[in-house]
C-alpha positions as CSV (number, residue, x, y, z in Angstrom):
1,M,-157.0,-57.3,-6.0
2,S,-160.3,-56.9,-6.6
3,P,-161.2,-55.5,-10.5
4,D,-161.9,-51.7,-8.9
5,T,-158.3,-51.7,-8.4
6,A,-155.7,-50.3,-10.9
7,R,-153.4,-52.3,-10.9
8,P,-149.2,-51.3,-10.9
9,G,-147.2,-50.6,-13.8
10,P,-145.6,-48.4,-15.7
11,R,-146.7,-45.4,-16.0
12,P,-146.5,-43.0,-18.8
13,E,-144.5,-40.5,-19.0
14,P,-145.7,-36.7,-18.6
15,R,-146.3,-34.6,-22.1
16,P,-144.3,-31.7,-21.6
17,E,-146.4,-28.0,-20.5
18,T,-145.5,-26.9,-24.0
19,P,-147.9,-25.4,-26.3
20,T,-147.5,-28.0,-28.6
21,G,-148.6,-30.4,-26.4
22,R,-151.3,-28.4,-26.0
23,M,-152.0,-27.9,-29.8
24,A,-150.9,-29.6,-32.6
25,A,-147.7,-28.9,-34.5
26,H,-149.2,-28.3,-37.7
27,E,-151.8,-26.1,-35.6
28,V,-149.1,-23.9,-34.6
29,R,-147.6,-24.3,-38.4
30,Q,-151.2,-23.0,-40.0
31,R,-151.1,-20.3,-37.0
32,L,-147.7,-19.2,-38.7
33,E,-148.5,-19.3,-42.4
34,H,-151.2,-16.8,-41.9
35,E,-149.2,-14.8,-39.6
36,R,-146.2,-14.8,-42.9
37,D,-149.5,-14.0,-45.1
38,T,-151.1,-11.4,-43.4
39,R,-147.2,-9.2,-43.1
40,L,-146.4,-10.5,-46.5
41,T,-149.9,-9.2,-48.1
42,Q,-148.5,-5.9,-46.2
43,L,-145.4,-5.9,-47.3
44,R,-147.4,-6.0,-51.0
45,A,-149.4,-3.0,-49.3
46,V,-146.7,-0.5,-48.9
47,A,-145.3,-1.4,-52.1
48,E,-148.0,-0.8,-54.3
49,A,-148.6,2.7,-52.3
50,G,-145.7,4.2,-54.8
51,W,-144.6,6.3,-51.4
52,A,-141.6,7.8,-52.0
53,A,-138.2,5.6,-51.4
54,D,-136.7,8.0,-48.6
55,D,-140.5,8.3,-46.5
56,H,-139.7,8.3,-43.3
57,V,-143.1,6.7,-41.9
58,M,-143.1,4.0,-45.0
59,V,-139.0,2.5,-44.5
60,V,-140.9,2.1,-40.7
61,Q,-143.8,0.4,-41.3
62,K,-141.0,-2.2,-43.8
63,E,-138.3,-2.4,-40.9
64,A,-141.1,-3.2,-38.3
65,I,-143.0,-5.7,-40.4
66,Q,-139.3,-7.7,-42.4
67,R,-138.5,-8.3,-38.4
68,V,-141.9,-9.2,-37.9
69,L,-141.6,-12.6,-40.7
70,G,-137.9,-12.6,-38.9
71,E,-139.7,-13.6,-35.7
72,I,-142.1,-15.7,-37.7
73,E,-138.6,-18.0,-39.5
74,A,-137.4,-18.3,-36.4
75,A,-140.2,-19.7,-35.0
76,F,-140.7,-22.1,-37.9
77,A,-137.2,-23.0,-36.8
78,R,-138.0,-23.8,-33.2
79,L,-141.0,-25.4,-34.3
80,Q,-139.4,-28.1,-36.2
81,D,-136.4,-28.3,-33.5
82,G,-138.3,-28.9,-31.0
83,S,-138.2,-26.2,-28.2
84,Y,-141.0,-23.6,-29.4
85,G,-143.3,-23.5,-27.0
86,V,-139.6,-22.8,-24.1
87,C,-138.7,-19.2,-23.1
88,P,-135.1,-19.1,-24.0
89,D,-135.0,-17.2,-20.7
90,C,-135.9,-18.4,-17.6
91,A,-136.5,-22.2,-19.6
92,G,-139.6,-22.5,-18.5
93,P,-143.3,-22.4,-21.2
94,I,-144.4,-19.8,-22.5
95,P,-148.0,-19.7,-21.4
96,A,-150.4,-20.7,-24.6
97,E,-152.3,-17.7,-23.6
98,R,-149.5,-15.8,-25.2
99,L,-149.0,-18.2,-28.5
100,E,-152.3,-18.4,-29.3
101,I,-152.1,-14.6,-29.7
102,L,-149.0,-13.7,-30.7
103,P,-147.5,-17.9,-32.0
104,Y,-144.5,-16.2,-32.7
105,A,-143.5,-15.5,-29.9
106,R,-139.9,-16.0,-28.5
107,C,-140.1,-15.9,-24.6
108,C,-142.6,-15.5,-22.2
109,V,-143.9,-12.1,-20.5
110,A,-141.8,-11.8,-17.9
111,C,-138.2,-12.1,-19.6
112,G,-139.9,-10.4,-22.2
113,R,-140.4,-7.3,-20.3
114,R,-136.7,-8.2,-18.8
115,A,-134.9,-8.0,-22.3
116,A,-137.1,-4.8,-23.4
């Protein structure tokens, strides 16, 4: 065998094509923390606006922000348990581009459309 020929041997297992494989967990965590901080700032702004507690627009806005905060916390849990970046509906990877835009996305676009 010449020195230029690759030696047979154990091949490393391919890394799954998941966003955490392409983006380090600490980077994902930073993105999620930024999203959480942004939503908490929005909640404070809504509270400081001094709108009436029964103002429909304020109530809907607060509920939407709180829903997103819940989704962000769920993404932290998925990151912790190793399921971040994997669609729970089809078990396929969630594209990195989607997670760059929406780091707390729970599922891929196709499954998200079916659920809507």
